[in-house]
All heavy atoms as an XYZ file, in Angstrom:
970
protein
N      85.335    104.218     81.303
C      86.129    103.643     82.377
C      85.345    102.615     83.184
O      85.941    101.827     83.874
C      86.637    104.732     83.288
N      84.019    102.647     83.095
C      83.231    101.708     83.882
C      82.685    100.544     83.062
O      81.878     99.777     83.514
C      82.071    102.429     84.577
C      82.556    103.291     85.707
C      82.954    104.586     85.486
C      82.644    102.784     86.984
C      83.414    105.368     86.520
C      83.099    103.565     88.034
C      83.483    104.859     87.788
N      83.138    100.410     81.848
C      82.690     99.312     80.991
C      83.494     98.055     81.301
O      84.617     98.131     81.790
C      82.855     99.691     79.528
N      82.934     96.879     80.991
C      83.703     95.651     81.168
C      84.823     95.578     80.140
O      84.779     96.244     79.112
C      82.668     94.553     80.936
C      81.600     95.195     80.137
C      81.592     96.648     80.509
N      85.828     94.776     80.411
C      86.912     94.554     79.460
C      86.557     93.360     78.597
O      85.814     92.479     79.011
C      88.213     94.284     80.207
O      88.545     95.408     80.977
N      87.110     93.297     77.381
C      86.725     92.227     76.468
C      87.902     91.730     75.640
O      88.859     92.448     75.388
C      85.618     92.715     75.545
N      87.835     90.459     75.246
C      88.765     89.837     74.309
C      87.918     89.087     73.293
O      86.835     88.614     73.615
C      89.699     88.869     75.035
N      88.400     88.968     72.062
C      87.588     88.307     71.041
C      88.406     87.267     70.285
O      89.632     87.309     70.266
C      87.031     89.340     70.062
O      88.089     90.013     69.418
N      87.699     86.313     69.655
C      88.335     85.290     68.833
C      87.294     84.606     67.969
O      86.102     84.696     68.225
C      89.078     84.262     69.689
C      88.191     83.419     70.567
C      87.783     82.157     70.159
C      87.773     83.873     71.807
C      86.980     81.376     70.963
C      86.965     83.102     72.614
C      86.567     81.841     72.188
N      87.773     83.930     66.918
C      86.882     83.164     66.055
C      86.958     81.707     66.464
O      88.026     81.132     66.588
C      87.290     83.321     64.590
C      86.304     82.709     63.637
C      86.628     83.014     62.182
O      87.191     84.084     61.921
O      86.319     82.168     61.339
N      85.806     81.095     66.698
C      85.733     79.706     67.136
C      85.348     78.786     66.001
O      85.379     79.168     64.832
N      84.961     77.547     66.360
C      84.542     76.578     65.345
C      83.358     77.100     64.526
O      82.552     77.881     65.013
C      84.123     75.353     66.160
C      84.701     75.553     67.513
C      84.880     77.025     67.700
N      83.269     76.665     63.279
C      82.181     77.044     62.371
C      82.102     78.555     62.161
O      81.022     79.100     61.955
C      80.830     76.527     62.875
C      80.844     75.034     63.088
O      81.444     74.305     62.300
N      80.218     74.585     64.155
N      83.243     79.230     62.261
C      83.322     80.686     62.063
C      82.480     81.487     63.041
O      82.101     82.613     62.770
C      82.946     81.054     60.620
O      83.859     80.480     59.725
N      82.143     80.897     64.196
C      81.419     81.636     65.229
C      82.385     82.617     65.867
O      83.494     82.258     66.248
C      80.860     80.687     66.305
O      79.973     79.766     65.678
C      80.122     81.458     67.381
N      81.977     83.866     65.965
C      82.801     84.915     66.559
C      82.412     85.051     68.029
O      81.230     85.063     68.364
C      82.579     86.230     65.820
C      83.514     87.318     66.235
C      84.845     87.277     65.878
C      83.061     88.377     66.995
C      85.719     88.285     66.268
C      83.913     89.386     67.388
C      85.248     89.340     67.016
N      83.408     85.118     68.908
C      83.163     85.217     70.353
C      83.789     86.486     70.902
O      84.914     86.832     70.561
C      83.779     84.027     71.100
C      83.203     82.711     70.705
N      82.077     82.197     71.294
C      83.584     81.813     69.779
C      81.792     81.031     70.758
N      82.694     80.775     69.824
N      83.063     87.146     71.779
C      83.609     88.268     72.543
C      83.432     87.891     74.010
O      82.317     87.628     74.464
C      82.880     89.583     72.239
C      83.024     89.934     70.756
C      83.416     90.704     73.132
C      82.206     91.126     70.323
N      84.548     87.824     74.745
C      84.513     87.490     76.164
C      84.647     88.782     76.959
O      85.526     89.592     76.694
C      85.635     86.519     76.508
C      85.513     85.183     75.779
C      86.804     84.408     75.867
C      84.376     84.375     76.341
N      83.784     88.945     77.935
C      83.719     90.186     78.695
C      83.832     89.886     80.188
O      83.152     89.001     80.702
C      82.387     90.876     78.384
O      82.217     92.000     79.176
N      84.679     90.659     80.903
C      84.853     90.468     82.342
C      84.564     91.761     83.085
O      85.008     92.835     82.700
C      86.288     90.041     82.672
C      86.515     89.909     84.158
C      86.159     88.750     84.819
C      87.035     90.954     84.885
C      86.318     88.631     86.188
C      87.211     90.851     86.257
C      86.855     89.682     86.907
N      83.855     91.626     84.208
C      83.656     92.745     85.131
C      82.772     93.842     84.582
O      81.903     93.613     83.752
N      82.977     95.042     85.083
C      82.191     96.199     84.679
C      81.368     96.731     85.831
O      81.384     96.209     86.939
N      80.649     97.795     85.560
C      79.835     98.463     86.570
C      78.446     97.855     86.624
O      77.878     97.479     85.608
C      79.729     99.946     86.239
O      78.843    100.585     87.111
N      77.899     97.760     87.821
C      76.534     97.268     88.016
C      75.548     98.423     88.173
O      74.418     98.225     88.582
C      76.474     96.366     89.252
C      77.322     95.107     89.183
C      77.310     94.392     90.523
C      76.844     94.193     88.079
N      75.983     99.618     87.859
C      75.178    100.817     88.086
C      74.473    101.249     86.809
O      74.927    100.968     85.710
C      76.067    101.957     88.563
S      77.054    101.500     89.991
N      73.405    101.985     86.982
C      72.715    102.550     85.831
C      73.539    103.714     85.279
O      74.439    104.231     85.948
C      71.330    103.031     86.227
O      71.437    104.170     87.064
N      73.228    104.135     84.081
C      73.957    105.248     83.465
C      73.870    106.523     84.285
O      74.807    107.316     84.307
C      73.437    105.506     82.045
C      73.918    104.447     81.085
O      74.940    103.814     81.308
N      73.173    104.242     80.016
N      72.771    106.741     84.988
C      72.618    107.961     85.772
C      73.418    107.920     87.068
O      73.687    108.960     87.657
C      71.134    108.219     86.101
O      70.621    107.095     86.813
C      70.327    108.449     84.829
N      73.813    106.738     87.529
C      74.540    106.600     88.799
C      76.057    106.505     88.620
O      76.783    106.496     89.590
C      74.132    105.307     89.510
C      72.696    105.164     89.851
C      72.432    103.805     90.472
O      72.687    102.785     89.814
O      71.980    103.785     91.625
N      76.538    106.388     87.431
C      77.936    106.021     87.207
C      78.960    106.914     87.893
O      80.027    106.464     88.245
C      78.227    105.943     85.714
C      77.613    104.702     85.134
C      78.252    104.337     83.874
N      77.707    103.051     83.470
C      78.007    102.444     82.375
N      78.847    102.986     81.544
N      77.490    101.293     82.084
N      78.678    108.185     88.081
C      79.660    109.075     88.690
C      79.839    108.824     90.178
O      80.865    109.169     90.743
C      79.278    110.538     88.465
C      79.415    110.933     87.005
O      80.196    110.275     86.277
O      78.745    111.882     86.589
N      78.851    108.222     90.831
C      78.937    108.020     92.274
C      78.905    106.556     92.687
O      79.182    106.228     93.830
C      77.803    108.772     93.010
C      77.943    110.266     92.834
C      76.449    108.301     92.543
N      78.576    105.668     91.783
C      78.394    104.263     92.112
C      79.719    103.505     92.089
O      80.541    103.704     91.200
C      77.422    103.638     91.122
S      77.114    101.909     91.450
N      79.924    102.643     93.073
C      81.121    101.811     93.113
C      80.733    100.347     93.285
O      81.313     99.627     94.075
C      82.049    102.274     94.236
C      82.656    103.631     93.976
S      83.983    104.086     95.105
C      83.095    104.399     96.613
N      79.734     99.901     92.547
C      79.308     98.506     92.567
C      79.789     97.857     91.281
O      79.300     98.186     90.198
C      77.792     98.411     92.688
C      77.262     98.962     93.981
C      75.740     98.941     94.007
O      75.084     98.622     93.040
N      75.184     99.295     95.150
N      80.758     96.956     91.406
C      81.369     96.346     90.237
C      81.057     94.855     90.172
O      80.675     94.240     91.163
C      82.887     96.546     90.262
C      83.306     97.988     90.311
C      84.454     98.358     90.986
C      82.573     98.977     89.695
C      84.868     99.675     91.032
C      82.967    100.309     89.735
C      84.121    100.656     90.409
N      81.265     94.276     88.994
C      80.984     92.869     88.749
C      82.279     92.074     88.615
O      83.320     92.618     88.256
C      80.176     92.749     87.448
O      80.071     91.412     87.052
N      82.180     90.771     88.874
C      83.298     89.854     88.601
C      82.830     88.754     87.653
O      83.427     87.694     87.573
C      83.829     89.245     89.902
O      82.806     88.498     90.535
N      81.757     89.021     86.935
C      81.194     88.032     86.016
C      81.996     87.957     84.724
O      82.560     88.954     84.264
C      79.744     88.367     85.672
C      78.813     88.214     86.864
O      79.198     87.539     87.842
O      77.709     88.776     86.815
N      82.003     86.769     84.145
C      82.632     86.529     82.853
C      81.533     86.094     81.889
O      80.788     85.153     82.175
C      83.705     85.444     82.990
C      84.544     85.123     81.769
C      85.306     86.348     81.262
C      85.546     84.010     82.119
N      81.412     86.800     80.773
C      80.351     86.553     79.801
C      80.936     86.273     78.425
O      81.998     86.792     78.082
C      79.423     87.763     79.698
C      78.564     87.965     80.897
C      78.895     88.634     82.045
C      77.235     87.497     81.080
N      77.850     88.607     82.926
C      76.809     87.922     82.356
C      76.343     86.768     80.290
C      75.543     87.634     82.851
C      75.081     86.484     80.788
C      74.696     86.919     82.057
N      80.221     85.480     77.626
C      80.591     85.191     76.247
C      79.462     85.651     75.337
O      78.307     85.289     75.542
C      80.820     83.686     76.061
C      81.138     83.331     74.635
O      81.970     83.967     74.000
N      80.476     82.321     74.111
N      79.800     86.452     74.343
C      78.844     86.845     73.313
C      79.198     86.057     72.060
O      80.292     86.209     71.517
C      78.916     88.344     73.035
C      78.023     88.858     71.898
C      76.551     88.670     72.245
C      78.317     90.311     71.606
N      78.295     85.173     71.619
C      78.500     84.359     70.422
C      77.731     84.969     69.261
O      76.544     85.271     69.391
C      77.991     82.930     70.625
O      78.667     82.319     71.679
N      78.431     85.127     68.144
C      77.807     85.657     66.941
C      78.116     84.693     65.807
O      79.280     84.507     65.439
C      78.331     87.067     66.606
C      78.149     88.002     67.805
C      77.641     87.610     65.360
C      78.843     89.335     67.659
N      77.079     84.071     65.269
C      77.255     83.130     64.161
C      76.998     83.855     62.849
O      76.083     84.680     62.754
C      76.317     81.938     64.316
C      76.626     81.143     65.562
C      75.710     79.944     65.724
O      74.729     79.788     65.029
N      76.059     79.096     66.676
N      77.803     83.553     61.814
C      77.684     84.280     60.545
C      76.279     84.252     59.946
O      75.830     85.236     59.376
C      78.663     83.562     59.621
C      79.562     82.799     60.500
C      78.834     82.544     61.780
N      75.571     83.152     60.110
C      74.240     83.054     59.507
C      73.174     83.798     60.299
O      72.053     83.966     59.841
C      73.825     81.586     59.306
C      73.654     80.796     60.584
C      74.938     80.191     61.125
O      76.015     80.405     60.527
O      74.879     79.513     62.145
N      73.494     84.232     61.509
C      72.488     84.929     62.325
C      73.091     86.132     63.040
O      72.960     86.283     64.241
C      71.885     83.962     63.347
O      72.899     83.480     64.211
N      73.741     87.009     62.276
C      74.344     88.203     62.872
C      73.333     89.032     63.656
O      73.681     89.709     64.606
C      74.989     89.089     61.804
C      76.299     88.563     61.286
C      76.470     88.293     59.938
C      77.356     88.336     62.151
C      77.677     87.813     59.463
C      78.563     87.847     61.687
C      78.719     87.593     60.340
O      79.914     87.116     59.892
N      72.084     88.949     63.271
C      71.055     89.741     63.940
C      70.659     89.157     65.290
O      69.932     89.795     66.037
C      69.821     89.850     63.044
N      71.137     87.946     65.624
C      70.746     87.300     66.880
C      71.961     86.875     67.705
O      72.176     85.695     67.944
C      69.883     86.077     66.585
C      68.579     86.410     65.906
C      67.771     85.165     65.658
C      66.495     85.499     64.937
N      65.706     84.317     64.652
N      72.758     87.832     68.167
C      73.872     87.447     69.031
C      73.345     86.879     70.348
O      72.262     87.241     70.799
C      74.639     88.751     69.248
C      73.675     89.821     68.923
C      72.668     89.259     67.968
N      74.117     85.986     70.957
C      73.658     85.318     72.179
C      74.673     85.511     73.306
O      75.846     85.149     73.176
C      73.469     83.828     71.904
C      72.982     83.061     73.110
C      72.833     81.591     72.810
C      72.418     80.844     74.060
N      72.395     79.404     73.842
N      74.221     86.077     74.435
C      75.043     86.231     75.634
C      74.901     84.994     76.508
O      73.789     84.524     76.749
C      74.602     87.442     76.448
C      75.076     88.753     75.920
C      74.328     89.664     75.244
C      76.380     89.306     76.032
N      75.096     90.755     74.932
C      76.367     90.557     75.402
C      77.573     88.857     76.602
C      77.484     91.374     75.324
C      78.687     89.668     76.524
C      78.640     90.913     75.894
N      76.027     84.470     77.022
C      76.024     83.344     77.941
C      76.998     83.646     79.078
O      78.160     83.972     78.831
C      76.479     82.046     77.234
O      75.699     81.856     76.069
C      76.345     80.855     78.149
N      76.514     83.518     80.317
C      77.413     83.700     81.462
C      78.270     82.452     81.598
O      77.772     81.334     81.564
C      76.619     83.930     82.749
C      77.494     84.237     83.936
C      76.659     84.564     85.162
C      77.543     84.830     86.351
N      76.751     85.112     87.561
N      79.579     82.645     81.729
C      80.500     81.525     81.890
C      80.580     81.199     83.377
O      80.973     82.044     84.188
C      81.894     81.851     81.327
C      81.785     82.103     79.821
C      82.884     80.745     81.632
C      83.071     82.539     79.170
N      80.179     79.995     83.724
C      80.226     79.587     85.126
C      81.638     79.125     85.472
O      82.318     78.489     84.675
C      79.225     78.456     85.409
O      79.459     77.393     84.495
C      77.801     78.931     85.261
N      82.061     79.457     86.664
C      83.387     79.113     87.153
C      83.315     77.740     87.806
O      82.368     77.455     88.542
C      83.866     80.150     88.184
C      83.639     81.541     87.660
C      85.276     79.866     88.651
C      84.607     82.251     86.906
N      84.308     76.924     87.573
C      84.386     75.601     88.196
C      84.387     75.773     89.714
O      85.112     76.604     90.262
C      85.656     74.893     87.720
C      85.744     73.473     88.183
O      85.421     73.146     89.320
N      86.201     72.612     87.304
N      83.599     74.991     90.399
C      83.458     75.098     91.863
C      84.762     74.834     92.607
O      84.908     75.222     93.763
C      82.381     74.142     92.345
N      85.749     74.201     91.972
C      87.020     73.919     92.642
C      87.973     75.107     92.618
O      89.023     75.065     93.252
C      87.720     72.705     91.999
O      88.020     73.016     90.639
C      86.843     71.467     92.074
N      87.624     76.169     91.909
C      88.481     77.353     91.858
C      88.628     77.951     93.254
O      87.641     78.184     93.940
C      87.899     78.403     90.889
O      87.897     77.855     89.581
C      88.708     79.672     90.890
N      89.857     78.196     93.670
C      90.111     78.706     95.031
C      90.224     80.214     95.097
O      90.333     80.778     96.154
C      91.379     78.069     95.582
C      91.195     76.593     95.760
C      92.435     75.960     96.290
N      92.227     74.532     96.299
C      92.456     73.771     97.330
N      92.926     74.280     98.433
N      92.229     72.483     97.260
N      90.237     80.860     93.984
C      90.321     82.310     93.968
C      89.856     82.828     92.622
O      89.685     82.064     91.687
N      89.638     84.114     92.564
C      89.243     84.751     91.313
C      89.607     86.228     91.430
O      89.849     86.731     92.521
C      87.760     84.526     91.026
C      86.824     85.180     92.006
C      86.260     86.413     91.721
C      86.516     84.590     93.219
C      85.411     87.035     92.615
C      85.667     85.193     94.118
C      85.118     86.422     93.803
O      84.285     87.034     94.688
N      89.617     86.943     90.307
C      90.076     88.336     90.340
C      89.248     89.275     91.194
O      89.735     90.310     91.610
C      90.007     88.766     88.871
C      90.025     87.513     88.102
C      89.368     86.479     88.959
N      88.036     88.960     91.474
C      87.200     89.851     92.277
C      86.538     90.920     91.421
O      86.839     91.093     90.249
N      85.617     91.629     92.032
C      84.839     92.654     91.332
C      85.732     93.833     90.971
O      86.413     94.371     91.835
C      83.695     93.128     92.228
C      82.747     92.027     92.597
C      81.770     92.512     93.668
N      80.878     91.466     94.066
C      79.664     91.292     93.551
N      79.209     92.117     92.627
N      78.901     90.297     93.955
N      85.676     94.221     89.678
C      86.505     95.333     89.234
C      86.095     95.842     87.862
O      85.337     95.206     87.151
C      87.983     94.948     89.234
C      88.299     93.768     88.364
C      89.769     93.385     88.401
N      90.103     92.648     89.607
C      91.340     92.358     89.972
N      92.357     92.726     89.251
N      91.571     91.693     91.076
N      86.614     96.994     87.520
C      86.431     97.598     86.199
C      87.813     97.961     85.665
O      88.795     97.979     86.411
C      85.547     98.874     86.244
C      84.142     98.565     86.681
C      86.171     99.933     87.137
N      87.883     98.262     84.381
C      89.120     98.781     83.791
C      90.253     97.787     83.669
O      91.411     98.177     83.645
N      89.936     96.495     83.588
C      90.994     95.501     83.429
C      91.457     95.448     81.978
O      90.812     95.978     81.079
C      90.495     94.099     83.823
O      89.418     93.750     82.966
C      90.057     94.051     85.266
N      92.557     94.792     81.762
C      93.038     94.468     80.419
C      92.936     92.953     80.312
O      93.425     92.235     81.185
C      94.479     94.923     80.215
C      94.632     96.393     80.380
N      94.302     97.287     79.393
C      95.054     97.132     81.432
C      94.525     98.519     79.816
N      94.976     98.446     81.054
N      92.285     92.460     79.262
C      92.076     91.032     79.127
C      92.459     90.606     77.709
O      92.133     91.290     76.739
C      90.620     90.650     79.495
C      90.439     89.145     79.586
C      89.625     91.278     78.575
C      89.129     88.719     80.217
N      93.195     89.501     77.622
C      93.697     88.995     76.351
C      93.470     87.499     76.277
O      93.583     86.800     77.278
C      95.210     89.252     76.224
C      95.592     90.670     76.476
C      95.958     91.081     77.750
C      95.564     91.598     75.459
C      96.310     92.398     78.007
C      95.912     92.922     75.699
C      96.283     93.319     76.973
N      93.188     87.003     75.096
C      93.058     85.558     74.898
C      94.401     85.015     74.447
O      95.020     85.537     73.525
C      91.994     85.247     73.855
C      91.810     83.751     73.680
C      90.653     83.447     72.759
N      90.498     82.016     72.631
C      91.054     81.292     71.660
N      91.781     81.874     70.745
N      90.856     79.996     71.613
N      94.863     83.975     75.125
C      96.099     83.282     74.772
C      95.781     81.799     74.695
O      95.530     81.162     75.722
C      97.215     83.523     75.814
C      97.482     85.013     75.974
C      98.477     82.770     75.434
C      98.422     85.348     77.108
N      95.737     81.259     73.487
C      95.416     79.853     73.256
C      94.064     79.528     73.889
O      93.057     80.085     73.479
C      96.554     78.968     73.774
C      96.495     77.553     73.223
O      95.893     77.348     72.157
O      97.032     76.651     73.876
N      94.017     78.645     74.890
C      92.738     78.280     75.526
C      92.584     78.961     76.888
O      91.889     78.470     77.773
C      92.587     76.750     75.681
C      92.493     76.086     74.326
C      93.712     76.174     76.511
N      93.219     80.108     77.057
C      93.159     80.830     78.327
C      92.921     82.316     78.093
O      93.148     82.831     77.003
C      94.476     80.674     79.096
O      94.711     79.334     79.415
N      92.487     82.991     79.147
C      92.387     84.440     79.164
C      93.381     84.965     80.185
O      93.483     84.431     81.288
C      90.989     84.889     79.590
C      89.834     84.538     78.683
C      88.520     84.968     79.333
C      89.991     85.196     77.337
N      94.122     85.984     79.827
C      95.032     86.649     80.754
C      94.394     87.972     81.134
O      94.045     88.777     80.268
C      96.393     86.892     80.105
C      97.412     87.639     80.954
C      97.791     86.821     82.183
C      98.640     87.981     80.135
N      94.202     88.186     82.423
C      93.600     89.406     82.930
C      94.636     90.154     83.755
O      95.333     89.552     84.574
C      92.385     89.067     83.799
C      91.620     90.244     84.375
C      90.126     89.970     84.292
C      92.015     90.510     85.808
N      94.732     91.469     83.528
C      95.658     92.288     84.306
C      94.936     93.493     84.881
O      94.188     94.185     84.198
C      96.822     92.794     83.452
C      97.660     93.823     84.165
C      98.502     93.436     85.194
C      97.568     95.154     83.842
C      99.255     94.382     85.888
C      98.315     96.111     84.520
C      99.163     95.710     85.541
N      95.214     93.755     86.152
C      94.861     95.002     86.806
C      93.405     95.354     86.894
O      92.538     94.512     87.068
N      93.157     96.649     86.796
C      91.825     97.203     86.927
C      91.688     98.026     88.198
O      92.669     98.328     88.881
N      90.457     98.368     88.490
C      90.143     99.158     89.682
C      89.058     98.426     90.457
O      88.057     97.994     89.888
C      89.661    100.569     89.294
C      90.785    101.314     88.558
C      89.201    101.345     90.519
C      90.339    102.612     87.937
N      89.271     98.274     91.756
C      88.275     97.642     92.618
C      87.938     98.605     93.756
O      88.529     99.671     93.873
C      88.802     96.319     93.174
O      89.877     96.559     94.056
N      86.995     98.201     94.577
C      86.630     98.998     95.749
C      87.137     98.263     96.983
O      86.837     97.088     97.180
C      85.104     99.206     95.838
C      84.747     99.963     97.109
C      84.595     99.945     94.623
N      87.919     98.951     97.804
C      88.402     98.382     99.060
C      88.152     99.393    100.161
O      88.610    100.523    100.076
C      89.885     98.025     98.964
C      90.144     96.904     97.989
C      91.620     96.519     97.939
O      92.481     97.138     98.541
N      91.895     95.464     97.198
N      87.401     98.993    101.158
C      87.037     99.862    102.283
C      86.382    101.158    101.818
O      86.665    102.233    102.353
C      88.270    100.165    103.139
O      88.835     98.970    103.619
N      85.547    101.071    100.786
C      84.807    102.234    100.334
C      85.552    103.189     99.413
O      85.012    104.229     99.046
N      86.797    102.875     99.057
C      87.544    103.737     98.144
C      88.030    102.925     96.947
O      88.233    101.717     97.035
C      88.768    104.389     98.823
O      89.632    103.359     99.303
C      88.348    105.265     99.986
N      88.236    103.623     95.835
C      88.730    102.962     94.631
C      90.193    102.602     94.812
O      90.977    103.390     95.341
C      88.557    103.872     93.412
C      87.115    104.206     93.048
C      87.072    105.182     91.878
C      86.335    102.950     92.715
N      90.562    101.402     94.372
C      91.923    100.908     94.565
C      92.447    100.313     93.250
O      91.802     99.462     92.651
C      91.927     99.839     95.659
O      93.200     99.283     95.811
N      93.622    100.755     92.839
C      94.264    100.242     91.625
C      94.804     98.839     91.886
O      95.487     98.607     92.879
C      95.398    101.177     91.220
C      96.141    100.739     89.997
C      97.214    101.747     89.662
N      98.054    101.258     88.586
C      99.277    101.659     88.360
N      99.818    102.592     89.138
N      99.970    101.184     87.364
N      94.485     97.909     90.993
C      94.963     96.534     91.103
C      96.096     96.312     90.107
O      96.032     96.797     88.985
C      93.831     95.546     90.836
C      92.665     95.686     91.777
C      93.086     95.455     93.220
O      93.650     94.421     93.549
N      92.800     96.413     94.077
N      97.113     95.582     90.513
C      98.263     95.305     89.649
C      98.525     93.805     89.565
O      99.662     93.367     89.435
C      99.501     96.015     90.178
S      99.335     97.794     90.178
N      97.473     93.020     89.645
C      97.645     91.577     89.665
C      97.334     90.948     88.300
O      96.681     91.543     87.455
C      96.769     90.941     90.750
C      95.321     91.403     90.706
O      94.986     92.309     89.918
O      94.514     90.852     91.467
N      97.850     89.739     88.103
C      97.622     88.969     86.889
C      96.835     87.716     87.236
O      97.125     87.042     88.222
C      98.947     88.522     86.259
C      99.714     89.623     85.606
C     100.648     90.358     86.312
C      99.514     89.922     84.263
C     101.371     91.369     85.703
C     100.228     90.929     83.649
C     101.159     91.659     84.369
N      95.851     87.383     86.397
C      95.046     86.184     86.571
C      94.941     85.470     85.237
O      94.872     86.112     84.190
C      93.646     86.541     87.057
C      93.610     87.020     88.467
C      93.814     88.294     88.914
C      93.354     86.233     89.624
N      93.696     88.337     90.276
C      93.400     87.084     90.733
C      93.063     84.881     89.825
C      93.194     86.639     92.029
C      92.849     84.431     91.108
C      92.918     85.304     92.200
N      94.918     84.146     85.283
C      94.765     83.325     84.090
C      93.483     82.504     84.235
O      93.286     81.835     85.247
C      95.969     82.397     83.935
C      96.152     81.756     82.569
C      96.483     82.816     81.525
C      97.268     80.722     82.625
N      92.593     82.592     83.235
C      91.365     81.807     83.244
C      91.471     80.731     82.174
O      91.672     81.029     81.000
C      90.139     82.679     82.968
C      88.847     81.921     83.063
C      88.316     81.590     84.299
C      88.162     81.525     81.929
C      87.123     80.888     84.405
C      86.968     80.821     82.019
C      86.452     80.506     83.258
N      91.377     79.473     82.585
C      91.433     78.341     81.669
C      90.034     78.134     81.089
O      89.100     77.797     81.820
C      91.900     77.086     82.406
C      92.106     75.913     81.486
O      91.151     75.540     80.769
O      93.211     75.352     81.493
N      89.871     78.358     79.784
C      88.561     78.256     79.151
C      88.049     76.822     79.088
O      86.846     76.593     79.033
C      88.611     78.854     77.741
C      88.785     80.368     77.699
C      89.201     80.829     76.308
C      87.509     81.062     78.131
N      88.956     75.847     79.114
C      88.546     74.447     79.071
C      88.011     73.990     80.425
O      86.928     73.422     80.528
C      89.720     73.546     78.644
O      90.202     73.991     77.374
C      89.298     72.094     78.563
N      88.787     74.233     81.496
C      88.408     73.770     82.833
C      87.639     74.815     83.640
O      87.164     74.529     84.741
C      89.657     73.321     83.599
C      90.315     72.145     82.939
C      91.482     72.302     82.211
C      89.745     70.877     83.002
C      92.086     71.219     81.567
C      90.334     69.790     82.373
C      91.506     69.972     81.662
O      92.074     68.904     81.030
N      87.571     76.032     83.117
C      86.836     77.131     83.738
C      87.316     77.429     85.158
O      86.527     77.517     86.106
C      85.340     76.865     83.707
C      84.832     76.777     82.282
C      83.373     76.523     82.203
N      82.978     76.526     80.797
C      81.815     76.920     80.354
N      80.911     77.328     81.194
N      81.547     76.887     79.079
N      88.612     77.561     85.286
C      89.217     77.865     86.584
C      90.122     79.091     86.469
O      90.740     79.329     85.434
C      90.064     76.677     87.099
O      91.033     76.328     86.109
C      89.196     75.475     87.409
N      90.186     79.874     87.544
C      91.087     81.020     87.649
C      92.342     80.606     88.404
O      92.262     79.849     89.361
C      90.434     82.159     88.430
C      89.414     82.941     87.682
C      88.065     82.878     87.854
C      89.639     83.925     86.676
N      87.432     83.764     87.013
C      88.382     84.420     86.280
C      90.789     84.439     86.067
C      88.240     85.406     85.301
C      90.641     85.419     85.095
C      89.390     85.889     84.721
N      93.483     81.145     87.998
C      94.752     80.970     88.726
C      95.429     82.323     88.824
O      95.541     83.043     87.816
C      95.695     80.026     87.984
O      95.114     78.773     87.795
N      95.870     82.687     90.018
C      96.591     83.957     90.182
C      98.051     83.732     89.823
O      98.674     82.763     90.246
C      96.478     84.461     91.622
C      97.050     85.860     91.774
C      96.750     86.439     93.138
C      97.257     87.868     93.178
N      96.966     88.500     94.450
N      98.593     84.646     89.009
C      99.989     84.580     88.615
C     100.787     85.562     89.472
O     100.262     86.588     89.902
C     100.140     84.948     87.142
C      99.288     84.129     86.164
C      99.488     84.646     84.744
C      99.629     82.658     86.260
N     102.040     85.259     89.704
C     102.853     86.157     90.512
C     103.428     87.256     89.622
O     103.712     87.051     88.452
C     103.976     85.395     91.210
O     104.833     84.821     90.244
N     103.552     88.432     90.195
C     104.207     89.547     89.503
C     105.038     90.303     90.517
O     104.729     90.321     91.709
C     103.174     90.458     88.843
O     102.392     91.084     89.805
N     106.096     90.921     90.030
C     107.025     91.560     90.968
C     106.663     92.986     91.341
O     107.047     93.474     92.371
C     108.452     91.506     90.428
C     108.592     92.164     89.072
O     107.572     92.521     88.463
O     109.740     92.333     88.624
N     105.888     93.669     90.488
C     105.537     95.046     90.836
C     104.430     95.557     89.926
O     104.094     94.956     88.934
C     106.745     95.965     90.736
C     107.281     96.108     89.324
C     108.531     96.986     89.308
N     109.072     97.040     87.982
C     108.852     98.026     87.133
N     108.110     99.046     87.470
N     109.395     98.017     85.920
N     103.920     96.712     90.275
C     102.900     97.381     89.491
C     103.569     98.233     88.418
O     104.705     98.697     88.618
C     102.093     98.286     90.434
S     100.449     98.627     89.852
N     102.906     98.406     87.308
C     103.444     99.284     86.279
C     103.500    100.712     86.806
O     102.657    101.113     87.609
C     102.580     99.240     85.033
C     102.583     97.928     84.275
C     101.548     97.972     83.165
C     103.951     97.643     83.692
N     104.457    101.493     86.357
C     104.550    102.887     86.830
C     103.374    103.725     86.388
O     102.701    103.446     85.465
C     105.844    103.407     86.222
C     106.298    102.406     85.235
C     105.505    101.165     85.436
């Protein structure tokens, strides 16, 4: 439950990508009591000729972005064309865990987040 969420796709030259958002910033021994979460977006690139050397790269957000999903765990993330769709998760608000029911779209080309409107939370 405290792992980052991920989406994957095959890019140019058969490079395989796994995109990861959020997750816990705590050590394995602290996970039951720690509520420090990340809002980082990472790309793991794996090239067929060098499967033994995968490369992690932090995806920087365009400075013009006016909002972002915030620190959380347990999101659902999907790749749609040149974007990532992120839904929900759990964040910390005023020291307690809070269920999120929001949708965010990340444009992989321009590296910007946009909040999408939704009418309600899933039951």
